[in-house]
C-alpha positions in Angstrom: -12.4 -21.7 -23.2 -12.9 -21.2 -19.5 -11.5 -18.1 -17.9 -8.6 -18.9 -15.6 -9.5 -18.2 -12.0 -6.8 -16.2 -10.2 -5.9 -17.5 -6.7 -6.7 -15.0 -4.0 -3.7 -13.4 -2.2 -3.6 -13.4 1.6 -4.7 -9.7 1.8 -7.7 -10.6 -0.5 -8.6 -13.6 1.7 -8.5 -11.3 4.8 -10.7 -8.7 3.1 -13.1 -11.5 2.2 -13.1 -12.7 5.8 -13.9 -9.2 7.1 -16.6 -8.5 4.4 -14.6 -5.7 2.7 -15.4 -4.8 -0.9 -12.5 -4.7 -3.3 -11.7 -5.3 -7.0 -8.6 -7.4 -7.7 -6.7 -6.1 -10.7 -3.8 -7.5 -12.7 -1.8 -4.4 -13.7 1.2 -4.8 -15.9 2.4 -1.2 -16.0 5.9 -1.2 -14.7 7.8 -1.1 -18.0 5.2 0.9 -19.9 5.4 4.5 -21.1 3.3 7.1 -19.3 0.8 7.0 -22.2 0.6 3.2 -22.3 0.2 3.1 -18.5 -2.5 5.7 -18.4 -4.4 3.9 -21.2 -4.3 0.6 -19.2 -5.3 2.4 -16.0 -8.2 4.2 -17.7 -9.7 0.8 -18.6 -10.1 0.3 -14.8 -11.3 3.9 -14.3 -8.3 4.8 -12.2 -5.6 7.4 -12.5 -1.9 7.0 -11.7 -2.3 9.1 -8.5 -5.0 6.6 -7.3 -2.2 4.0 -6.8 -0.6 4.0 -3.4 2.7 2.5 -2.4 3.4 0.7 0.8 6.8 1.7 2.2 8.6 -0.1 5.1 10.7 1.9 7.5 12.3 1.6 10.9 11.9 4.0 13.8 14.5 4.5 16.5 11.9 3.8 19.2 9.2 1.6 17.5 11.3 -0.5 15.1 9.5 -1.5 11.9 6.6 0.6 10.7 4.7 1.2 7.4 3.6 4.2 5.4 1.0 4.1 2.7 1.0 7.1 0.3 0.4 8.0 -3.3 2.9 6.5 -5.7 3.3 9.9 -7.3 4.5 11.5 -4.0 7.5 11.5 -1.7 7.5 10.3 1.9 8.5 12.9 4.6 10.6 10.9 7.1 10.1 13.8 9.6 6.3 13.6 9.4 6.4 9.7 9.7 8.7 10.0 12.7 6.4 12.6 14.3 3.2 10.5 13.6 4.8 7.3 15.0 6.4 8.7 18.1 9.9 8.3 16.8 12.7 10.9 16.8 14.2 9.4 13.6 12.8 7.1 10.9 14.9 5.5 8.1 13.8 3.4 5.1 14.3 -0.3 5.6 17.2 -1.5 3.5 16.1 -3.4 0.4 18.1 -6.4 1.6 16.0 -6.6 4.8 12.6 -5.9 3.2 11.4 -9.5 2.6 12.6 -10.9 5.9 11.0 -8.0 7.8 7.7 -7.6 6.0 7.3 -10.9 4.3 7.0 -9.3 0.9 9.3 -8.5 -2.0 9.9 -4.9 -3.2 6.8 -3.9 -5.2 4.4 -6.3 -3.5 4.2 -4.9 0.1 0.6 -4.9 1.2 -0.6 -3.1 4.4 -3.2 -5.8 5.2 -0.8 -8.6 4.8 1.9 -6.9 6.9 -0.6 -6.1 9.6 -1.9 -9.6 9.6 1.5 -11.3 9.8 3.7 -8.7 11.6 1.3 -6.3 13.5 3.6 -3.3 12.6 2.2 0.2 13.1 0.8 1.4 9.8 0.1 5.0 8.7 -2.0 6.0 5.7 -1.5 9.4 4.1 -4.3 11.8 4.7 -4.9 12.2 0.9 -6.7 8.8 1.0 -9.2 9.7 3.8 -11.7 11.3 1.5 -11.0 9.1 -1.6 -13.7 6.8 -2.8 -11.0 4.2 -3.5 -7.3 3.7 -3.8 -5.2 0.9 -5.3 -2.7 -1.0 -3.0 -0.5 -3.9 -3.9 -2.4 -7.2 -3.8 0.5 -8.8 -2.1 2.1 -10.1 -5.3 4.0 -8.4 -8.1 1.6 -7.2 -10.8 -1.4 -7.5 -8.6 -3.4 -4.6 -7.1 -6.6 -4.3 -5.1 -8.9 -1.4 -5.7 -10.6 -0.8 -2.4 -11.9 1.8 0.1 -9.2 3.5 2.1 -11.4 3.9 5.1 -12.3 0.2 5.2 -8.6 -0.6 5.1 -7.7 1.9 7.8 -10.4 0.6 10.1 -9.4 -3.1 9.5 -5.7 -2.5 10.3 -6.2 0.3 12.8 -4.2 2.7 10.7 -4.6 6.5 11.3 -4.7 8.9 8.4 -1.8 11.4 8.8 0.0 13.9 6.6 3.1 11.9 5.3 4.0 13.9 2.2 7.1 15.8 1.5 5.9 19.2 0.2 7.8 21.2 -2.4 
């Protein structure tokens, strides 16, 4: 039986257009135990902290902006505000997320947001020296394993410290 070809998401189409290398992954790990999740991730040679989340916020001066950071870490609003030239930054309310970014919660993708909205995007410095990271593929359950520096260059996103430290 022929393997079903998965339709490329907008971010994947953009990466293709710009010649970026990525590996599309279908990850179904949301309702899994930590052990099940890690077993699934290991089949793709990735760890949980290789997955980065894309968070939408709003600055008092800039309006909407985006932070990309490890899924295992917390965003420092003060650091995002400082990096983006805002005095104060707040998370975008969930009810405003899709109409602002074009994506539902859990599917926000920095490339798609950049392509459609041109919001300022900041990537946590932990990704700068990483060989790869996983970002949402633009649809729930889809991820793209790609080089953070390629993404940063494509969307003009600086690497900055965004993490809340204990």
